[in-house]
C-alpha positions in Angstrom: 27.3 -7.9 -0.7 27.5 -6.6 -0.4 27.8 -3.1 3.8 27.3 -4.6 7.3 24.9 -2.5 9.2 23.1 -3.1 12.5 20.5 -0.5 13.5 17.1 -0.5 11.5 15.9 2.8 10.2 12.6 3.1 8.4 11.8 6.2 6.5 8.3 7.7 6.2 6.4 4.8 7.7 3.0 6.5 7.2 3.7 6.9 3.5 4.8 3.3 3.2 1.5 2.0 4.6 -0.5 4.3 2.4 1.3 3.7 -0.9 3.2 0.4 -0.6 0.8 -2.2 0.9 -0.6 -3.5 -2.3 -1.8 -7.2 -2.1 0.4 -9.8 -3.9 -0.2 -9.9 -7.5 -1.9 -6.6 -7.7 -1.0 -3.7 -9.9 1.2 -0.9 -8.4 -0.7 1.7 -6.4 -1.7 4.7 -8.4 -0.5 8.3 -7.5 -1.9 11.7 -8.5 -2.7 11.6 -12.2 -3.0 7.7 -12.2 0.7 7.1 -12.5 1.9 3.9 -10.8 3.7 4.3 -7.5 6.1 1.6 -6.6 7.9 1.3 -3.2 11.4 -0.3 -3.2 13.4 -1.3 -0.2 17.2 -0.6 -0.4 20.1 -0.2 2.0 21.8 2.8 0.4 19.3 5.4 -0.3 21.7 8.3 0.4 23.7 7.4 -2.7 23.2 9.8 -5.5 22.5 7.2 -8.1 19.1 6.5 -6.6 18.0 10.2 -7.2 19.0 9.6 -10.9 17.1 6.4 -10.9 14.0 8.0 -9.5 14.2 10.9 -12.1 14.5 8.3 -15.0 11.5 6.4 -13.6 9.5 9.6 -13.2 10.3 10.4 -16.9 8.8 6.9 -17.8 5.7 7.7 -15.8 6.6 5.7 -12.7 6.9 7.2 -9.2 9.4 5.4 -7.2 9.4 5.8 -3.4 12.5 4.3 -1.5 12.5 2.8 1.9 16.0 2.7 3.5 17.0 -0.2 5.7 20.2 -0.4 7.7 19.7 -4.1 8.8 19.8 -6.6 6.1 17.5 -8.8 8.0 14.5 -6.5 7.5 13.9 -5.9 3.7 12.8 -9.5 2.8 10.3 -9.7 5.6 9.0 -6.2 4.8 8.5 -7.4 1.2 6.9 -10.6 2.1 4.5 -8.8 4.4 3.4 -6.4 1.6 5.1 -3.3 3.1 7.1 -3.1 -0.1 6.6 -4.0 -3.7 10.3 -4.6 -4.5 13.6 -4.7 -2.9 17.1 -4.2 -4.2 20.0 -4.9 -1.8 20.9 -8.6 -2.1 22.5 -11.2 -4.2 21.0 -14.6 -5.1 23.0 -16.5 -2.4 21.5 -14.3 0.2 17.9 -14.6 -1.1 18.2 -18.4 -1.3 19.4 -18.5 2.3 16.4 -16.4 3.3 13.9 -18.3 1.5 15.1 -21.7 2.9 15.4 -20.4 6.4 12.0 -18.7 6.4 10.0 -21.0 4.1 9.4 -18.1 1.7 9.1 -17.8 -2.0 10.5 -14.4 -2.9 12.0 -14.3 -6.5 14.6 -12.4 -8.4 13.1 -10.5 -11.4 16.1 -8.8 -12.9 19.9 -8.6 -12.5 21.7 -5.4 -11.4 25.5 -6.1 -10.8 28.2 -8.2 -9.3 31.1 -6.8 -7.5 34.6 -8.5 -7.3 35.8 -9.7 -4.0 39.5 -8.9 -4.0 42.5 -10.3 -2.1 44.7 -7.4 -0.6 48.2 -7.5 0.8 50.6 -4.9 2.3 53.5 -7.4 2.1 53.3 -8.8 -1.4 52.7 -7.4 -4.9 51.5 -10.8 -6.4 50.0 -14.0 -5.3 53.1 -15.9 -6.3 55.1 -14.0 -3.5 52.9 -15.5 -0.7 55.0 -18.1 1.0 54.1 -21.7 1.8 52.3 -21.7 5.2 51.3 -18.0 4.7 48.2 -16.8 6.4 45.1 -15.1 4.8 42.4 -13.4 6.7 38.8 -13.9 5.4 35.2 -12.7 6.6 33.8 -15.3 8.8 30.1 -14.8 7.9 28.8 -17.7 5.9 28.1 -16.0 2.6 31.3 -14.1 2.4 33.4 -17.0 3.9 32.3 -19.3 1.1 33.0 -16.8 -1.6 36.3 -15.9 0.0 37.3 -19.6 -0.2 36.3 -19.7 -3.9 38.5 -16.7 -4.5 41.6 -18.3 -2.7 41.0 -21.5 -4.7 41.0 -19.4 -7.9 44.2 -17.9 -6.8 45.6 -21.4 -6.3 46.3 -20.7 -2.6 43.9 -23.4 -1.3 42.2 -26.5 -2.6 38.6 -27.2 -1.6 37.4 -30.8 -1.4 34.9 -31.5 -4.2 35.8 -28.3 -5.9 33.9 -26.1 -3.5 30.7 -24.1 -4.0 28.9 -21.2 -2.5 28.1 -23.1 0.7 31.8 -24.1 1.3 33.3 -23.6 4.8 36.8 -23.7 6.1 36.3 -27.4 7.1 36.2 -28.1 3.3 39.8 -27.0 2.9 42.2 -29.7 1.8 45.2 -28.7 4.1 47.5 -31.2 2.5 47.2 -29.5 -0.9 46.8 -25.9 0.2 49.6 -23.3 0.2 48.3 -21.2 2.9 46.3 -21.3 6.2 43.1 -19.3 6.5 42.1 -17.1 9.4 38.3 -16.3 9.6 37.6 -12.9 11.3 34.7 -10.5 11.4 34.3 -8.9 8.0 34.9 -5.4 9.6 38.2 -6.6 10.8 39.8 -8.1 7.7 41.4 -4.8 6.6 42.6 -4.3 10.2 44.4 -7.6 10.2 46.4 -6.9 6.9 49.5 -5.7 8.9 49.8 -9.1 10.5 48.9 -11.5 7.7 50.1 -12.2 4.2 46.8 -11.0 2.8 43.2 -10.5 3.4 39.9 -10.8 1.4 38.2 -7.4 2.1 34.7 -6.4 1.0 34.4 -3.3 -1.0 32.9 -1.0 1.6 35.6 -2.0 4.2 38.4 -1.6 1.6 37.1 1.9 0.8 37.0 2.9 4.4 40.5 1.5 5.0 41.8 3.4 1.9 43.0 0.2 0.3 43.7 1.1 -3.4 44.0 -1.0 -6.4 47.8 -1.1 -5.9 47.2 -3.3 -2.8 45.0 -5.7 -4.7 46.8 -8.9 -5.7 43.8 -11.0 -6.9 40.1 -10.9 -7.4 37.4 -13.3 -8.5 36.1 -13.3 -12.1 32.7 -11.7 -12.1 31.8 -13.6 -15.2 32.6 -17.1 -13.9 30.1 -19.6 -12.9 31.4 -19.4 -9.3 30.4 -15.7 -9.2 26.8 -16.3 -10.4 25.2 -16.7 -6.9 26.6 -13.3 -6.0 24.8 -11.3 -8.7 22.7 -8.6 -7.1 19.0 -8.5 -8.1 15.6 -6.8 -7.9 13.3 -9.1 -5.8 9.6 -9.4 -5.8 6.9 -11.6 -4.3 6.4 -14.7 -6.6 2.8 -13.5 -7.6 4.5 -10.3 -9.0 7.4 -11.9 -10.9 5.9 -11.0 -14.3 4.5 -7.6 -13.5 5.3 -5.3 -16.5 5.9 -2.2 -14.4 8.4 -3.9 -12.2 10.2 -5.3 -15.2 10.3 -1.8 -16.7 12.0 -0.7 -13.5 14.7 -3.3 -13.9 15.3 -1.9 -17.4 15.5 1.7 -16.1 18.3 0.6 -13.7 20.5 -0.3 -16.7 19.8 3.0 -18.6 23.0 4.9 -19.6 22.2 7.7 -17.1 21.6 5.4 -14.1 24.7 3.1 -14.8 27.0 6.1 -15.2 25.7 7.4 -11.7 26.2 4.0 -10.2 29.8 3.8 -11.4 30.4 7.3 -10.0 29.0 6.3 -6.6 30.1 2.6 -6.3 33.1 2.5 -8.3 34.4 1.4 -11.7 34.6 -2.2 -10.4 30.8 -2.4 -10.8 30.1 -5.2 -13.3 26.7 -4.8 -14.6 24.6 -7.9 -15.4 21.6 -8.4 -17.6 20.7 -12.2 -16.7 17.0 -12.6 -17.5 14.5 -13.4 -14.9 14.2 -17.0 -15.7 17.8 -17.6 -15.5 18.2 -15.9 -12.1 15.1 -17.8 -10.8 16.5 -21.1 -11.9 19.8 -20.3 -10.2 18.1 -19.3 -7.0 16.3 -22.7 -6.9 19.5 -24.5 -7.6 21.1 -22.8 -4.6 18.0 -23.4 -2.4 18.2 -27.1 -3.3 21.8 -27.2 -2.3 21.1 -25.5 1.0 18.3 -28.0 1.8 20.6 -31.1 0.9 23.2 -29.8 3.3 20.7 -29.2 6.0 19.0 -32.6 5.6 
């Protein structure tokens, strides 16, 4: 997920209150000329692809207003409290964690993309070169830690008891059958640790900031595998709005050729677009939520 940000910035609050506070299950607010107006919470409004997206939506008769958040903790409560009609910033795992923690019922209504989580190295050019007892740095936040462990298992560097899942922690590593040791650090420090370890799992935004090219990448997870499914990014709505046809149209517009090309230009060729239908995404979210509750019980 994927860009860690701390301060919260809400743009145009008065406009949000006027245009976005539709009741759950209601039709989108109508703008001048009767065209629907839909307010979407995002975390990267400055990217050019959102301008392309808004233009394509406008051509389809839908006015899109974006509200930018720089704190990932804010877009879901804002949606739940009717300050937004949709948000698009999170994957299924993040959504499931939020719903369980907050006893909420937000639902995914359409897939956007999944981004590989690569293993980088400055010392080795292949996974096979990593020595027995080598050290790998990974992000220590729960969502990225679990995914990183699955990546390392897929690379045959560690073994997870029970096969692992999207809730695995370093305590699930079977040390006796693992090739490397794992060093959890703050996600922002994974790239900085590369000089002192055999490899590091680095999120896309931090890899870009550290100028880590594909030549330093020695492994990445398979975006089409079952293990990657919880990390599909989605449009999210309130449960009462999950079948809203305007919102479904906005999901389809995201996958128009013009918008997908702009997304690749902004976010990179590693972007893997996904078209899982809403029912599939909702079933996966429920499955993850059930797993989280079992662990917490």
